[in-house]
N, C-alpha and C positions, 0 to 999 in steps of 0.2 A: 832128236833135239832140234828145235827151230833155230834160225839164225840169230834170234834175239836172246837166247838163253846163255850164250857165252860171248859177251861183247868184246872180250880181249883176244879172241881168236882172230888172227890176222887174215882177213878176207880181201885184202887190198890187191890191186893189180899194179905191178911195178912198171912205171912208164919210163924208167931210166932217169939219170941226173938227180937221183934222190927224191923223185916225185912219185906219188902213188895216187890211185883213186879207189874208192869203195862205192858200191851201189847204194842208193837210197830208194827204197821201194815204198809204194803207197797203194794199198788195196790190190797188190799183185802186179802193179805197173812200175817200171823203172822211170822215176820222175826227176832224179837229180843225182849228183855225186858229192861225195866229200873228196876234195883234193887235198892231199897231204904233202907237206914239205917242212923242212927245218926253217922256221921263221926267225930271222936274225933279231926280231923284236921280242920274241917269246922264247926264252930259254927254259923249257920245261921238259920233264921226262916223257909226257904224253901217255896215252893209254897203251901204246905198244912198247913203251920204254926206250924208244929210239930218238926221242927229241922232236918228232914230227907233230905238227898240229894241223887241224883240218879247217878248210873253208868250204862252205855250202854253196854248190853251183846248181841252181834249179834249171830244168829244161823248159824250153818254150814249146810245149806240146799240150794238147787238150787234156791228157790224163793228169797233168800236173797242175791244172788250173785251181782245183780246190785247195791244194796245199801251198800254192805259191801266190795266190791272189794278194795284191798289195805289197809284195816283197820285191823291191828293186829290180835289177836287170835279170833277164833269163837268157840262157844260151841256146842257140840253134843246134840241134843234133843233126849233123850232116849224115852220119851213119852210126848205128849202135854197135855193130861188130865188124871190124875192130873200131872202137870208139873214136869218133872225130867230132869236135865241137867247134863252133864259131860264135863270136870272135875269140881273141886271146883271153887268158886269165892273168890277172895281176893282183898280187897281195896288196892289201891296203896298209900294211904295217911295215913291209920291207921291200927291197928291189926285185923280189921274185916275180918273173913275168915270162909267159910263154904260151904255147899252143898245145893242145892235145890233138894229135893227128895219128890215126891208125894205131891206137894204143901205145903211142910214144910221146914223150915230152920233147918239144922243140923250143929251145930257149929263144926269146925275142931279142 
């Protein structure tokens, strides 16, 4: 079974503090993540049933150019494993703000 056949299977990485990410792949390359948190402005069950919603965080890498052209900011991948991005991530709808450093959420 491919990753796309069961979209409700939780393939998220737990970063702590109630924050998760899941990989977004494009033609076999890791080009972005979905960053999941409980958004104070969106009270919904979500696809995982835990009230988290996702924001799309595209990477500033050549492999992502095709899928991210013309789409707002892109994040620098300092390292893929464990994931570290720069700069910080901030929800546009609620006060959620922090950094992903070495597969951990660091609140700002």
